[in-house]
N, C-alpha and C positions, 0 to 999 in steps of 0.2 A: 620266614624265611628260615632256612635252614644257615647254619655259618658256614665258614670255607674251612672243606675238610683236618687241614693241619693249623687253619688260625696263624699261620706267622706271617707278618709282617716282612715284607721283602722291598730290598733293592727300587724302586721305581725306574731308575734309566739302564741303559744296558751300558750307556756309554755317555758320556756327556758330563759326570757330576760336576768340576770344577769350574764348565764355561755355564753350569746352572747356576752356579755356587760367586762364581763373578758377578754375573745379572742379580743378583739376589743384594747384593751388597750396593750397587750399581742403583738400583731402584729407590735400596733402602736409605742409604747416602741423599738419591735426590729431594727424597722428601723428608728430609733434617732427622731423621728419626738413627738413634740407639739404636744399636743390637740387644742392648734389654728392654726397649720400650716395643718392638719386631717381634721379639721375644716370649713378651707379657701379651699383648696383642692376639700373635697365631698361637697361643700357649703350649709354646715348645721350648726346651730347655735351654736354656743360654751357648749352654757348652755344645748342643746340636747344631742349637742353628750355628752357632763360632764355625764348626767343623766343617758344615758343608759351605759356608761365607768359602774360607779354606781349602775345597775343594777335594780336604778328606774323608769324608763323608758324604755317601748315597744316599740320599734318603728316600723313604716312603713319598708313596703315592697320597696317606695322610699327611704329611708334613709338608709335602706343594705343596697340595691343597689349603691346607691350614697358613704357611706361609703369603700364598696371595692373595688368598679371602681377607691376614690382615692387612696388604695393602693396595686394598680395593683393586685386582686386577683379575679376569682371567688367569686361570694357571698359565696358557702360552705362553704368556708376556717372560713368564722364567724361559723360558726357552728358545736359543738361541736361533735355531734352524726344529720344523717341525719332528717329533721323534713317537719314537714308540715306548708308552709308559705299560705297568702290570703295578696289581695292586697285589689283598692276599685273592682275589678272586676276579677280579677283568683285568682285561688286555685290551690297551687302548694306541692305536695308531693314527696318530695327529693329519691329517691327508691337509687340511690347506686350516688356512687363520685369514677371517675375510675383514676388514678395518672398515666398519659403515658410519661415518660421522662418530654420532655419537654410541656405537652398535660397535662389541666385534661378535664374531659369529666363530668357531673355533669346528671343523667339521672333522671325527674321526668314524673310523673302522671299533668297535667293539667285539669280543667276544668273550664269550662265559664259557670255562668247561661245564657240561652236564651235573647237575647239585653240586654246584659253588653257589655262594654268593658272598658278598662285602656291600657294607651299610659305607654311606660315603658323607662325610659330614656337608654341613649347611656352607653353599657359597658367597660370595655379597649381593646382597640387597639387591634383588632384580631380576639377578640370573633365572632362566626358563632352560628346563632339558627338553629335548625333541628326540625320539626314540624312534627309529623306524627295523622292526625284524625283518628278515629276512628269511634263518633255520631258525631251529628250535622255539623253548613257549620261554619268559619272562616274564616272571613279575619282578618289580618296578615302582618309583616313584618314591614318592613321602611316604617317610617309615608306617606314619599314622595310618596311613590310608593305601599301599599299593594297589598294584593295578597290573592285568593281567593283557599280554598281547602276545600272539601265534603269529606265522609268515604272512606279511602283508599289510597286518595293525601297524595303525603309526601311535602313540602313546605321548605326552607334557605332560611339563609338571613342570610347579615353583621348584628350584632347587637351593633355596637362597634358606632352605628349611633341611635335619635332616634327608637323606634319602639312599634309596637300597637297590642294589641289582642281584634278581636268582636268575639262577637256567635251570625252571624245576622240568622233571622228567628227561627222558634219556638220549636227549640232546645237546649238545650245545646250542647256546646264542651265538648267533653272529648280526648284525647287525647296522647301523648307521646311526651316529649320533648329532646329533646339531644339538652346540650351548651357547648361547645366546646372552652375551652380558654385558648389559648396559655402562659408560663409564663415569665413574662417578667423579673424578677430578679432572 
């Protein structure tokens, strides 16, 4: 897979970073976890996490994933409302979150511009991703075993390992992404 063209880590949120920060603090405190402990578990700098909680930093998608994983929660648990998120290559619009007892499902619209790729860190244990491609050709899945899918093809993989997404060829990838996250607490 190729790297994103400029490799620049961009803020994940167009708006609402302060709300996300308040939510992170609330979830951390609810678990009786110190800022230092969450920073250590998420492998995120304490100053970065402090700025996120204070609402003075707009986190990257990787930071949000790391914090959610360290809290054993789906990414959308950090958001107060469905949101549009962006990484170095992927653009994700959260359409709906379904809580179904011991499992949370996050339904998203995914866009990857042609020629770009992005690596995603492992989610918490038991998370799976289910992706259906509408346009373009996707190369995605676990970093050590990527799959290709074109229009109309469904692929799924364990997302509790590092995984990646790439739009190969000349067309953007447009797809639906369903993330299944078991509750661990």
